[in-house]
C-alpha positions in Angstrom: 0.0 0.0 0.0 1.3 3.4 -0.9 0.5 6.3 1.5 1.4 9.9 1.5 2.1 11.9 4.7 2.8 15.6 5.1 5.8 16.9 6.9 3.7 19.7 8.3 1.5 17.1 10.1 4.5 15.7 11.9 5.7 17.0 15.3 8.6 19.5 14.8 9.7 17.7 11.6 10.2 14.2 13.1 8.6 11.7 10.7 10.2 8.3 11.5 10.6 6.8 14.9 8.7 5.3 17.9 6.1 8.0 18.1 2.9 9.2 16.5 2.3 10.7 14.1 5.0 9.2 12.0 5.3 8.0 8.4 7.1 4.9 9.8 6.8 3.7 13.4 10.0 2.0 14.5 12.2 1.6 17.6 15.3 1.3 15.5 15.9 5.0 14.6 14.4 8.4 14.2 14.6 10.8 11.3 13.6 14.4 11.2 13.8 17.4 8.9 14.1 20.5 11.0 13.7 24.1 9.8 15.0 26.9 12.0 14.9 30.6 11.8 18.1 32.6 12.5 18.5 32.8 16.3 16.5 29.7 17.1 18.2 27.6 19.7 18.0 24.4 21.7 19.4 24.3 25.2 22.4 22.2 26.1 21.4 18.6 26.5 22.7 15.0 26.5 21.3 11.8 25.2 22.3 8.9 27.5 21.5 6.1 25.1 21.0 7.5 21.6 23.5 8.5 18.9 22.5 11.6 17.0 23.7 12.5 13.5 22.9 16.0 12.2 23.5 17.0 8.6 23.3 20.7 7.7 21.3 21.1 4.4 21.2 24.9 4.2 22.3 27.8 6.3 24.7 27.8 9.2 24.4 26.5 12.7 26.5 26.1 15.8 26.8 22.7 17.6 29.4 21.4 20.0 31.2 24.8 19.8 31.6 24.5 16.0 30.2 26.4 13.2 28.6 24.1 10.7 27.8 24.8 7.0 25.9 23.0 4.3 27.3 19.5 3.8 28.7 19.2 7.3 27.6 16.2 9.3 28.2 16.1 13.0 27.9 12.9 15.1 27.1 13.2 18.8 27.8 10.0 20.7 25.7 9.0 23.7 26.8 11.0 26.8 28.3 13.9 24.8 26.5 17.2 25.5 25.7 19.7 22.9 23.5 22.7 22.3 22.1 24.0 19.0 21.9 27.6 17.6 20.8 28.6 14.1 23.2 31.3 13.0 21.1 31.9 9.9 17.9 30.4 8.6 18.8 26.7 8.2 17.5 23.2 7.5 18.9 20.1 9.1 18.3 16.4 8.7 18.7 14.5 12.0 19.0 10.8 12.5 19.0 9.3 16.0 19.4 5.6 16.9 17.7 4.0 18.6 14.4 5.8 18.9 13.9 6.6 22.5 11.5 9.5 23.1 12.5 10.2 26.6 16.3 10.2 26.1 17.0 13.9 26.2 18.4 15.4 29.5 19.3 19.1 30.1 22.8 20.0 31.2 24.0 23.2 32.9 27.1 23.6 30.7 29.1 21.9 28.0 32.8 21.0 28.7 
């Protein structure tokens, strides 16, 4: 069966993972396309069990103290803390594995 979903119907761009709504429900991984406006930010946090890979598709962002540009791919291992800041309007593609909805913990600072 062929089905068509709309990214706009997904929560914050996440369309594959162990959550609803999703185009594919799986515990193996999560995939999201995230659109940010310049100045948007996500506070410093850590994933204790999930590995997160972020690809910058357009614009510029700062993660793990580094400025990332289109084509850059950053891999954050479980236990590594990072924050996110959109330096310009930007689009990212994010993959996390496994899909664990409650594996995001705030941290006070990043070493």
